[in-house]
C-alpha positions as CSV (number, residue, x, y, z in Angstrom):
1,M,-13.6,-2.4,-11.2
2,G,-11.2,-4.6,-9.4
3,A,-11.3,-5.5,-5.7
4,R,-8.3,-3.3,-4.8
5,T,-9.7,-0.3,-6.7
6,T,-13.0,-0.5,-4.8
7,A,-11.0,-1.1,-1.6
8,R,-9.0,2.1,-2.2
9,E,-12.2,4.0,-2.8
10,A,-13.7,2.6,0.5
11,A,-10.4,3.5,2.3
12,L,-10.5,7.0,1.0
13,Q,-14.1,7.5,2.2
14,M,-13.3,6.1,5.6
15,L,-10.2,8.2,6.0
16,Y,-12.2,11.3,4.9
17,A,-14.8,10.5,7.5
18,V,-12.2,10.0,10.2
19,E,-10.6,13.3,9.4
20,A,-13.9,15.3,9.0
21,S,-15.6,14.0,12.1
22,G,-12.8,13.0,14.4
23,T,-14.4,9.5,14.8
24,A,-12.1,6.8,16.0
25,V,-10.7,4.6,13.2
26,D,-12.3,1.4,14.3
27,L,-15.6,3.0,14.7
28,A,-15.5,4.7,11.3
29,I,-14.7,1.3,9.7
30,K,-17.6,-0.3,11.5
31,Y,-20.0,2.4,10.5
32,F,-18.8,2.4,6.9
33,W,-19.3,-1.3,6.4
34,W,-22.6,-1.2,8.2
35,E,-23.9,1.5,5.8
36,L,-22.2,0.2,2.7
37,P,-21.6,-3.6,3.0
38,G,-19.7,-3.5,-0.3
39,D,-17.4,-6.1,-1.8
40,A,-16.2,-8.6,0.7
41,E,-13.1,-9.3,-1.4
42,G,-11.8,-5.8,-1.1
43,R,-12.9,-5.2,2.5
44,E,-9.8,-6.7,4.1
45,Y,-7.5,-4.5,2.0
46,A,-9.5,-1.4,2.6
47,D,-9.4,-2.0,6.4
48,S,-5.6,-2.6,6.2
49,V,-5.1,0.7,4.3
50,V,-7.2,2.6,6.8
51,H,-5.3,1.1,9.8
52,G,-1.9,1.5,8.1
53,V,-2.5,5.1,7.1
54,S,-3.9,6.0,10.5
55,S,-1.0,4.3,12.4
56,Q,1.7,6.0,10.3
57,L,-0.1,9.3,9.7
58,E,2.7,11.6,11.0
59,Q,5.4,9.8,9.0
60,L,3.3,9.8,5.8
61,D,2.5,13.5,6.2
62,Q,6.2,14.3,6.6
63,R,6.9,12.6,3.3
64,I,4.0,14.4,1.6
65,R,5.2,17.8,3.0
66,A,8.7,17.2,1.8
67,A,7.5,16.2,-1.7
68,S,4.8,18.9,-2.2
69,E,6.8,22.1,-2.7
70,N,4.8,25.3,-2.1
71,W,1.8,23.4,-0.8
72,R,1.2,23.1,2.9
73,L,-0.6,19.9,3.9
74,E,-3.3,22.0,5.6
75,R,-4.0,23.9,2.3
76,M,-4.7,20.7,0.3
77,T,-8.2,19.5,-0.1
78,R,-9.2,16.7,2.2
79,V,-9.6,14.4,-0.8
80,D,-6.1,15.1,-2.2
81,R,-4.5,14.8,1.2
82,N,-6.0,11.4,1.9
83,V,-5.3,10.1,-1.6
84,L,-1.7,11.1,-1.1
85,R,-1.6,9.4,2.3
86,I,-3.0,6.2,0.7
87,G,-0.6,6.3,-2.2
88,T,2.4,7.1,0.1
89,W,1.5,4.2,2.4
90,E,1.2,1.8,-0.5
91,L,4.5,2.9,-1.9
92,L,6.2,2.3,1.4
93,E,4.3,-0.8,2.6
94,Q,3.0,-2.7,-0.4
95,T,6.2,-3.4,-2.3
96,E,4.5,-6.2,-4.2
97,I,2.3,-3.6,-6.0
98,P,4.2,-2.0,-8.9
99,R,4.9,1.8,-8.5
100,A,3.0,2.5,-11.8
101,V,-0.1,0.8,-10.5
102,I,-0.1,2.7,-7.2
103,L,0.3,6.0,-9.0
104,D,-2.3,5.2,-11.6
105,E,-4.8,4.2,-9.0
106,A,-4.1,7.3,-6.9
107,V,-4.5,9.6,-9.9
108,E,-7.8,7.9,-10.8
109,L,-9.1,8.3,-7.2
110,A,-8.1,11.9,-7.2
111,K,-9.8,12.6,-10.6
112,R,-13.0,10.8,-9.4
113,F,-13.3,12.4,-6.0
114,G,-11.2,15.5,-6.2
115,T,-11.0,18.7,-8.2
116,E,-10.1,19.2,-11.8
117,E,-6.5,19.7,-10.8
118,S,-6.3,16.8,-8.3
119,G,-5.1,14.2,-10.7
120,A,-2.0,16.1,-11.9
121,F,-1.2,17.3,-8.4
122,V,-1.4,13.8,-6.9
123,N,0.7,12.4,-9.7
124,G,3.4,14.9,-9.3
125,V,3.7,14.5,-5.5
126,L,3.5,10.7,-5.5
127,D,6.1,10.5,-8.3
128,R,8.5,12.5,-6.1
129,I,7.7,10.4,-3.1
130,A,8.2,7.2,-5.1
131,D,11.6,8.5,-6.3
132,D,12.6,9.5,-2.7
133,C,11.7,6.1,-1.2
134,G,13.5,4.2,-4.0
135,R,10.5,2.7,-5.8
136,I,11.6,2.3,-9.4
137,D,9.1,1.7,-12.1
138,E,9.7,-1.4,-14.2
139,D,9.9,0.7,-17.4
140,R,12.5,3.0,-15.8
141,S,14.6,0.0,-14.5
142,A,15.3,-1.0,-18.1
143,D,17.4,2.2,-18.4
144,V,19.7,1.1,-15.6
145,P,22.5,-1.1,-16.9
146,P,22.7,-4.5,-15.1
147,K,25.5,-5.0,-12.6
148,S,28.4,-7.1,-13.9
149,P,29.0,-10.2,-12.0
150,V,32.0,-10.3,-9.7
151,K,34.5,-12.8,-11.0
152,P,36.4,-14.9,-8.4
153,E,40.1,-14.3,-8.3
154,G,42.5,-17.0,-9.3
């Protein structure tokens, strides 16, 4: 597994712990790395995901609520909710990571840690969020005709 994949897993576990226990974010991060020293390469990214999601929680949850028709945030499993938060944060803040990579990684996280239905659910919600925030997949951008250059007058 790549460093970012393991970082996302670590971030999911930390966010889950914060939500389940009410532990402060910095303390949860400290305890997590103390118990599971893990891959130093992915540690910085995991910490940035946890801090980013935690600091933007209400805005992320609003986007998730808007995109998840017929599903209240409170009814979602804790895993699904936090995978969606990570994916939404990455879509908004990590523009160098392709949309397809973010969605694929989130679906795999949901399948690994969630229920049988989690992968499809997370994929559908994050796809809607990606569309809403203007993240266009490279494959889909080929369908859009290029803009014609503006010719100078004269």
